[in-house]
RODO-2510 file (C-alpha; in nm, 4 decimals, decimal comma):
residues 255
     n   res          X          Y          Z
     1     x     0,0000     0,0000     0,0000
     2     x     0,1273     0,3459    -0,0943
     3     x     0,0661     0,6859     0,0671
     4     x     0,0759     0,9953    -0,1565
     5     x     0,1572     1,2721     0,0910
     6     x     0,0909     1,5647    -0,1454
     7     x    -0,1873     1,5835    -0,4031
     8     x    -0,3909     1,8673    -0,5471
     9     x    -0,7076     1,6764    -0,6381
    10     x    -0,8710     2,0118    -0,5591
    11     x    -0,7184     2,1591    -0,8786
    12     x    -0,9284     2,2614    -1,1785
    13     x    -0,7362     2,0089    -1,3912
    14     x    -0,9477     1,7271    -1,2393
    15     x    -1,2871     1,8893    -1,2799
    16     x    -1,3921     1,6560    -1,5622
    17     x    -1,2718     1,3166    -1,4361
    18     x    -1,1948     1,3300    -1,0640
    19     x    -1,3705     1,0032    -0,9816
    20     x    -1,1784     0,8128    -1,2494
    21     x    -0,8495     0,9627    -1,1262
    22     x    -0,9272     0,8500    -0,7704
    23     x    -1,0303     0,5060    -0,8950
    24     x    -0,7003     0,4638    -1,0836
    25     x    -0,5132     0,5567    -0,7665
    26     x    -0,7018     0,2934    -0,5684
    27     x    -0,6249     0,0313    -0,8344
    28     x    -0,2536     0,1183    -0,7960
    29     x    -0,2925     0,0472    -0,4207
    30     x    -0,2722     0,4090    -0,3092
    31     x    -0,4156     0,3656     0,0381
    32     x    -0,4217     0,7306     0,1505
    33     x    -0,3581     1,0779     0,0106
    34     x    -0,3250     1,4226     0,1625
    35     x    -0,5073     1,6887    -0,0395
    36     x    -0,3209     2,0157     0,0034
    37     x    -0,5109     2,3446     0,0048
    38     x    -0,3101     2,6655    -0,0311
    39     x    -0,5664     2,9471    -0,0737
    40     x    -0,9382     3,0048    -0,0053
    41     x    -1,0628     2,8194    -0,3130
    42     x    -0,8373     2,5127    -0,2896
    43     x    -0,8833     2,4788     0,0880
    44     x    -1,2632     2,4767     0,0539
    45     x    -1,2399     2,2111    -0,2159
    46     x    -0,9934     2,0035    -0,0088
    47     x    -1,2361     2,0065     0,2854
    48     x    -1,5224     1,8944     0,0590
    49     x    -1,3098     1,6054    -0,0690
    50     x    -1,2101     1,4771     0,2762
    51     x    -1,5752     1,4842     0,3800
    52     x    -1,6590     1,2695     0,0747
    53     x    -1,3773     1,0121     0,0742
    54     x    -1,2714     0,8389     0,3948
    55     x    -0,9168     0,7649     0,2697
    56     x    -0,8380     1,1314     0,1944
    57     x    -0,6918     1,3777     0,4447
    58     x    -0,6286     1,7520     0,4174
    59     x    -0,3488     2,0000     0,4764
    60     x    -0,4496     2,3653     0,4988
    61     x    -0,2117     2,6549     0,4493
    62     x    -0,1200     2,9538     0,2380
    63     x     0,1138     2,9396    -0,0610
    64     x     0,4066     3,1844    -0,0562
    65     x     0,3303     3,3061    -0,4086
    66     x    -0,0035     3,4382    -0,2779
    67     x     0,1305     3,5663     0,0558
    68     x     0,0383     3,9217    -0,0498
    69     x    -0,3326     3,8243    -0,0309
    70     x    -0,3110     3,6673     0,3181
    71     x    -0,5107     3,8354     0,5963
    72     x    -0,5521     3,7944     0,9730
    73     x    -0,8977     3,6594     0,8930
    74     x    -0,7373     3,3855     0,6812
    75     x    -0,5067     3,2959     0,9718
    76     x    -0,8065     3,2640     1,2058
    77     x    -0,9833     3,0491     0,9474
    78     x    -0,6817     2,8156     0,9206
    79     x    -0,6857     2,7819     1,2983
    80     x    -1,0570     2,6919     1,2962
    81     x    -1,0029     2,4325     1,0228
    82     x    -0,7083     2,2792     1,2071
    83     x    -0,9529     2,1414     1,4641
    84     x    -1,1172     1,9206     1,1984
    85     x    -1,0229     1,5567     1,2595
    86     x    -0,9171     1,5062     0,8954
    87     x    -0,6838     1,8061     0,8821
    88     x    -0,3430     1,6494     0,9444
    89     x    -0,0983     1,9320     0,8619
    90     x    -0,0602     2,3058     0,8102
    91     x     0,0696     2,3967     0,4641
    92     x     0,1842     2,4148     0,2106
    93     x     0,3769     2,7181     0,3267
    94     x     0,7262     2,8496     0,2734
    95     x     0,9120     3,0746     0,0324
    96     x     0,9093     3,1002    -0,3464
    97     x     1,1616     3,3352    -0,5031
    98     x     1,0952     3,2131    -0,8565
    99     x     0,7757     3,4163    -0,8953
   100     x     0,7619     3,7780    -0,7797
   101     x     0,3907     3,8297    -0,7064
   102     x     0,4570     3,8580    -0,3299
   103     x     0,7550     4,0533    -0,1920
   104     x     1,0091     3,8436    -0,0003
   105     x     0,9412     4,0369     0,3199
   106     x     0,5682     3,9527     0,3018
   107     x     0,6387     3,5863     0,2201
   108     x     0,8647     3,5556     0,5253
   109     x     0,6053     3,7157     0,7527
   110     x     0,3261     3,4829     0,6331
   111     x     0,5593     3,1829     0,6605
   112     x     0,6436     3,2702     1,0231
   113     x     0,2786     3,3213     1,1150
   114     x     0,1888     2,9773     0,9825
   115     x     0,4737     2,8056     1,1699
   116     x     0,3534     2,9788     1,4876
   117     x    -0,0012     2,8600     1,4193
   118     x     0,1164     2,5012     1,3625
   119     x     0,2974     2,5068     1,6971
   120     x    -0,0142     2,6446     1,8644
   121     x    -0,2392     2,3695     1,7214
   122     x     0,0368     2,1044     1,7325
   123     x     0,0274     1,9933     1,3686
   124     x     0,3227     1,9204     1,1371
   125     x     0,3996     2,1589     0,8519
   126     x     0,4472     2,1084     0,4779
   127     x     0,7236     2,3215     0,3287
   128     x     0,7273     2,4680    -0,0217
   129     x     1,0744     2,5913    -0,1145
   130     x     1,1656     2,7312    -0,4536
   131     x     1,4984     2,9086    -0,5000
   132     x     1,4969     3,0090    -0,1318
   133     x     1,6756     2,7313     0,0597
   134     x     1,8970     2,9425     0,2886
   135     x     1,6065     3,1626     0,4012
   136     x     1,3693     2,8653     0,4465
   137     x     1,6186     2,6824     0,6694
   138     x     1,6959     2,9983     0,8680
   139     x     1,3280     3,0688     0,9388
   140     x     1,2606     2,7073     1,0383
   141     x     1,5458     2,7356     1,2900
   142     x     1,4474     3,0773     1,4232
   143     x     1,0831     2,9758     1,4692
   144     x     1,1819     2,6442     1,6287
   145     x     0,9801     2,4477     1,3737
   146     x     1,1516     2,1381     1,5135
   147     x     0,8768     2,1366     1,7766
   148     x     0,6219     2,0154     1,5188
   149     x     0,8439     1,8949     1,2323
   150     x     0,6899     1,8108     0,8994
   151     x     0,7767     1,7586     0,5342
   152     x     1,0252     1,9124     0,2950
   153     x     0,7877     1,8720     0,0025
   154     x     0,9211     1,7636    -0,3366
   155     x     1,2788     1,7903    -0,2197
   156     x     1,5432     1,8752    -0,4807
   157     x     1,8171     2,0132    -0,2547
   158     x     2,1541     1,8753    -0,1521
   159     x     2,2318     1,5975     0,0941
   160     x     2,3757     1,8599     0,3338
   161     x     2,0484     2,0534     0,3354
   162     x     1,8500     1,7301     0,3762
   163     x     2,0598     1,6437     0,6839
   164     x     2,0003     1,9898     0,8295
   165     x     1,6250     1,9503     0,7779
   166     x     1,6181     1,5992     0,9259
   167     x     1,7917     1,7357     1,2366
   168     x     1,4940     1,9714     1,2673
   169     x     1,2496     1,6802     1,2718
   170     x     1,1586     1,6949     0,9027
   171     x     1,0873     1,4141     0,6604
   172     x     1,2265     1,4383     0,3068
   173     x     0,9642     1,3783     0,0395
   174     x     1,0326     1,2916    -0,3244
   175     x     0,8063     1,3381    -0,6233
   176     x     0,8338     1,3074    -1,0008
   177     x     1,1692     1,4888    -1,0357
   178     x     1,3531     1,1943    -0,8732
   179     x     1,2642     0,9935    -1,1868
   180     x     1,4164     1,2480    -1,4281
   181     x     1,7391     1,1382    -1,5995
   182     x     1,9358     1,4503    -1,5035
   183     x     1,8101     1,4700    -1,1414
   184     x     2,1467     1,4090    -0,9802
   185     x     2,0783     1,5666    -0,6387
   186     x     1,7347     1,4113    -0,5700
   187     x     1,8675     1,0685    -0,6720
   188     x     2,1669     1,1046    -0,4406
   189     x     1,9545     1,2174    -0,1445
   190     x     1,6901     0,9484    -0,2045
   191     x     1,9670     0,6869    -0,1997
   192     x     2,1417     0,8142     0,1120
   193     x     1,8917     0,9344     0,3721
   194     x     1,7634     0,7007     0,6451
   195     x     1,4506     0,5056     0,5463
   196     x     1,2655     0,6372     0,8509
   197     x     1,2854     0,9926     0,7107
   198     x     1,1627     0,9122     0,3611
   199     x     0,8258     1,0022     0,2055
   200     x     0,6820     0,9916    -0,1463
   201     x     0,4347     1,2169    -0,3261
   202     x     0,3165     1,3283    -0,6678
   203     x     0,2287     1,7006    -0,6226
   204     x    -0,0236     1,6166    -0,8938
   205     x    -0,1283     1,7661    -1,1361
   206     x     0,2282     1,9032    -1,1486
   207     x     0,5782     1,7473    -1,1767
   208     x     0,4738     1,4317    -1,3591
   209     x     0,7269     1,1473    -1,3342
   210     x     0,9014     0,9851    -1,6288
   211     x     0,7749     0,8417    -1,8694
   212     x     0,4662     1,0689    -1,8516
   213     x     0,6609     1,3932    -1,8057
   214     x     0,4821     1,6837    -1,9726
   215     x     0,1370     1,5293    -1,9226
   216     x    -0,1015     1,5874    -1,6324
   217     x     0,0164     1,4114    -1,3183
   218     x    -0,2135     1,2003    -1,0981
   219     x    -0,1829     1,0039    -0,7714
   220     x    -0,1572     0,6619    -0,9385
   221     x     0,1868     0,7700    -1,0675
   222     x     0,3274     0,7769    -0,7116
   223     x     0,4069     0,4095    -0,7744
   224     x     0,6673     0,5254    -1,0307
   225     x     0,8340     0,7369    -0,7620
   226     x     0,8381     0,4362    -0,5257
   227     x     0,9829     0,2187    -0,8021
   228     x     1,2618     0,4678    -0,8740
   229     x     1,3577     0,4914    -0,5051
   230     x     1,3574     0,1113    -0,4767
   231     x     1,5984     0,0919    -0,7713
   232     x     1,8241     0,3620    -0,6259
   233     x     1,8434     0,1863    -0,2888
   234     x     1,8542    -0,1654    -0,4330
   235     x     1,5521    -0,2802    -0,2323
   236     x     1,2016    -0,3953    -0,3277
   237     x     0,9142    -0,1616    -0,4116
   238     x     0,7230    -0,3342    -0,1294
   239     x     0,9877    -0,2228     0,1207
   240     x     0,9653     0,1366    -0,0027
   241     x     0,5842     0,1227     0,0111
   242     x     0,5761    -0,0251     0,3587
   243     x     0,8268     0,2166     0,5099
   244     x     0,7014     0,5380     0,3449
   245     x     0,3405     0,4548     0,4356
   246     x     0,4383     0,3862     0,7979
   247     x     0,6353     0,7140     0,8054
   248     x     0,3425     0,9141     0,6669
   249     x     0,0956     0,7646     0,9131
   250     x     0,3282     0,8320     1,2026
   251     x     0,3824     1,1942     1,0989
   252     x     0,0142     1,2653     1,0352
   253     x    -0,1087     1,0709     1,3390
   254     x    -0,3169     0,8305     1,1296
   255     x    -0,3768     0,4860     1,2783
***
């Protein structure tokens, strides 16, 4: 059984065929998925989905790209939602220096507020990091994010950074990029880190693994990520599935 720790089944890309997408995931033995909401619209949809499907869970947070739109009212709303028994994490949150919609200063402020909220409600956090590694790590340290830990989502950084994050109680999660031919760093990290810190995800509909790269991603493809990690570590896919599922359930408090 596999656990996809990061899906966006709440995205418009699944409007036409969501049920078929979910069915394909179940056929590929995807036991659970965490639907990540990152703004008003996607959070509402994530909550609807977890009310409908018993094997889906939600993470609620605010994406750094849209930090400029974040209000105190949104923070209060996230806190209210965190009490829901199927909300298992706060996020995705973090920093994104690739896009410039939200100034860095605003992104950092919103990131800190969400870490503080997660500590208040005692939920793990899901980190989005794009072109901002040094600042992400610094803020996690300064805000003592170690207290709740969480996930470095779709990790593409170095082994050194992975070690630093693991010391702060974070799991390292791999998605489609680990299957790309030229993905030297993710392959190295996926081979080297301890099994009890490893997670898998799709980030669907984005970052589709090889050989479907360029097409819409979906949760059933998380099996390709598991297969790649098994090859890199010279172990069976079953071992990867068993360990990553156990890790995800432990982190999210799912029995």
